[in-house]
N, C-alpha and C positions, 0 to 999 in steps of 0.2 A: 641697758647699760648699768643701771643700779644693781640688778641681780648679778651681773658679771662681776662687779666690784665686791659684792658680798661673798660670792663664791670664791673669789681669789683670796679675800680676807680669811675666810674659814679654812681654805686649803693650806695656807702658810701656818695657821695656828695648829691645825691637826698634824702637819708635818713636824712641828716643834714638839707636840705631845708624843708623837711616834718616836722621835729621837730620845726623849727622856724616858719613856716607858721601855723602849728597847734596851737602853743602857742599864735600866734597873734589872731586867730579866736575863739579858744575854751578856755575860762578862767579856766574851771575846771581842764584841763590837763596841763595848762601852768606851774605850779610849778614842775610837774614831768618832763616835757620836758626840762625845764631849768636845772634841776639837771643832766640830762644825755646829755646835749648839747655838751660837749667836746668829747663824745664817738666816733662818726663817724670818725672825723679827727684824733683822737687818734689812732684808729685801722689802719687807712690809713697810718699814719706815721710809725707805727710798721711794717706793712706788705710790704709797697712799698717805704718807705724812705722819707726823709725830702723834697726833691725837688718836688716829686709828690704830697705830702700833701699840700705844699704851693701853687702849681698850682691849686689844688682843692679848696683851700680857695679863691683864686683869682676868679675862676669860680663862686663859690657860691656868692661872694660879688657882682659880676656883675648882677647875676640873682635877688638877693634881692634888689639891687639898682633900677633895672628896675620895679620891682613889688611894692616896698614900699617906695623908696626914700632913701636919704642920711642918716638920723639918724638911720633908721632901718638897713641899710647896715653896719654902723659903729658898732652897737650893735652886729650884726651877726659876723662881722669880729673879734671882740675882744672876745666875750663870747663863740661863737660856733667854730670859725675857729682857730685863733691864740692860744687860750687857749688849744684847743684839740691837736694841733700840738705840743705845748710846753709839755703837759702831755705825749704824745707819745715819744718825744725826751728824756725827763727826765727819763721815764721808761726804755728806751733802754740803757741809760748811767749809771743808778743807779746800785750799787753793791748789794743792798738789799732793801727790801720793806720799811724799816724805812727811808732810804735816799730819796726814791721816795716820800713818803708821806710828809715829811718836805719840800722838794723843790717844790713839786706840790702845797701844800697849800700856800707857799710863792708866787708862780706864780699866783695863783687864787686871792690872796689878791691884788697883784699889778694890775691885770686886772680890778678888781672891783673898785679900787681907781682911775685908769685912766678913767674908764667909768663915775664915779661919778664926778670927777673934770672937765672932758670935757663937760658933760651934763650941769653941773652947770654954767660953763663959757659961753656956747653958749646960754642958755635959761635964766640964772639968777635965776633958780629954782633948788632946791635940790630934785632930784627924790626920794630920800629915806626919806625925811622929810615929815611928815604928816601935812596937813593943818588943822586948827581948824574946818573947815566945814566938811572935810572928817572924822575926828575923831568923830564929833558930829553925822554925818549920821550913822556911824557904831554902835555907842552906842545907838542911837535912835532906829535903826532897832532891835537890841537885846532887848531893853526895850519894844518895841511893841510886840515881840514874848513872852516875859515874861508876859506882861499884858494879852495877850490872854490865857495864862495858869493860870491866876488868881493871878499873882504876880505883884503888882503895883509898879511903880517907878515914882518919881517926876522929873520935869525939872531940879531942882537943882542937883539931883544925876547924871543925864545924863551929865550935864556940868562938874561936878566934875570928873567923870570918863574920859570924853573926854580930859580934861586938863591933867590928870594924864597920859593918853596914849601918848599925844604929848610930855610931859616931859620925859617919859621913852624912847621913840624912839630917841629923840634928845640926851639924855644922853648916851645911850648904843649903838649908831651907830657903833663905832669902834669894839666892841666885836661882834656885829651882823654880821659885814662883815667877821670877823675871823671865826665865826661859820658857815656862809654860805659857805665860802671857804673850810673849813674842810669837811662839808657835801658833797659838790659836788665832792671833791677829792675822798672821800671814795666810793661814789656811782659810779663814773666813773671807778675807779679802779676795783670795784667788778664786774661791768657789763662787762668791757673789759676782765677781767680774765675769766669770764664765757663764753663769746663769743669766746675768743681765744681757749679755750679747745674744744668747739663745732666745731670750724673751723679747728682744727688740727694744730694750730700754735705752734711755739717753746715756751717752758716754759718761763713764765715771772718771774721776781723777786717776791718773796712771803713775806707776812707779817708773823711775829711770831704768834703762836696761842694766842687768846685773853686772855686765862687764865695765860699766862706768861708775860703779859704787866706789866712793872714797870717803873715809871718815876723817874728821878734823884733827889737827895736831893737839888740840886741847885735851885729848884723851891721855896724853903723856902726864898731865897733872894728876889725873886719877891713878895712873901707874905709880907716880911718885908717892901718892897717899898710901897706896897698897904696900909699897916697900917700907914706908915709915911705920905703918901699922904692924907689918911683919917683924920689924926690929923691936917695936914696943912689946909685941907678944912674947918675944924671947927675953926681953929685959924684965917683963912683969908677967911671968907664966900663970900666976893666979888670977889675972884679969882676962877672962875669956872673951870679953868684948873685942879686944884687939885682934885676937885670932879669928873671930867671926868676920869682922870687917875686912881683914886682909884676905882671908880665904875666898870670900864671896866676890870681892872686887877683882881678885885675880881670875876667878872663873869667868866672870862676865867679860873682862877685858880680853882674856884668851879667846873667847868665842868671837868677839868683835874683830880681833886681829886675824883670826882664822878666816872670817868672812872677807876681810880685806885681801888676804893672800889668795883666797879662792877666786875672788873677783878679778884679781890681777891675772891669775892662770886662765880664767875664762876669757879675759881680754886677749891674752896671747894666743889662745887656741882659735878665737874668732878671727884674729888677724891672719892666721895661717889657713883659714878656711876649713877647719876641722868640723866634722858633722856634729849636730846637737846631741845625738845619742851617745857618742863617745865622750862628749863633755859632761853629760849627766852621769855616766858610769864612773868617770874619773873623779867627779865631785863627791859622789857617794862613797867611793873608796877612801878618799882623803878625809871625809868626815868620820867614817866608821873605824878607820885604821889609825890608832892613836899616834904612832910615830909620824905618820904623814900629816896629821892635824897639827902636831907641834911644830913641824917644819913650816907648814903654811902660816902658823901664827908668827913665827920669826920673819918670814917673808912679808907678812902684812905689816909688821912694825917698820921694816925698812921702806915699804911702799908708802906708808903714811908720811914718813920723814923725807924721803927723796923723790917720790912720784916716779916710780920705775916705768910707768907707761910712756913717759916722755922719751926715755932711752929706747924702748921698744919701737916707738914710732920713728925715732931717728934712724935706727938700724934698718927698719923696713923701707924708709925713703932712700937710704943709701943703696940698698939692694935693688930698688926699682930704677935708680938713676944710672 
């Protein structure tokens, strides 16, 4: 039994090392590996406990330090090791899935801020800020591909788009960190839930069905703050802080309202017996197609305020009677 536990302990550690090393050498899979980075130590904490998971993190840090050096070991320790252990610990202590998601997103945000601040302090460079040269290279590459397809672009347009890209990334960095934290939390939770079932582990706290998701009306206070900050940014254009607060609040709220609207649509489709495949395709279309996502955001606002599900249930009962 003890040898089985040790084998399992080593297996999850080496899986974590594989994810980090693969992300270092293969750029195409790096985004996927980063999203599931917390999974190995998350499972290790759930199955074997906090002490064994932290010992595994320490073992992994030593290996990465010997292979890639101090900066890589620090990134591994924070994003792969400690964050995974934190996710597992929070999952074990949470009373329900909502508590886990909120606390795990907070932990992920803190980890990313620590990584950003530390990297900036040591190197003097912001790893999340795009340089003018990098932005120009990206836009120029895209312009070259368009030109080969018969769509010509001038140098002036390339510079214009590069400048806009830099400004957007600089302005929306806080909301981007929040979105990344939310995405890796949901991805890690989904993968761990799947693996836990396959491995025969004890049931984990579960999230409510997506069609039942509803956000509180308190969000309208945040919307009011965003509007006030937007007015302040126009009144005091030299004070960039108002623009940053307004833009990032609006982006986060728009995403929340879109989820609310999508949840309502999912509820409606479920009530009509529409198959899951169609619901998934519809959801992806709405998320990726900007006009549809904006419409969903507006629908989400109305749903938070009026609870449109009650009206859908009422019409369904009328049709059945």
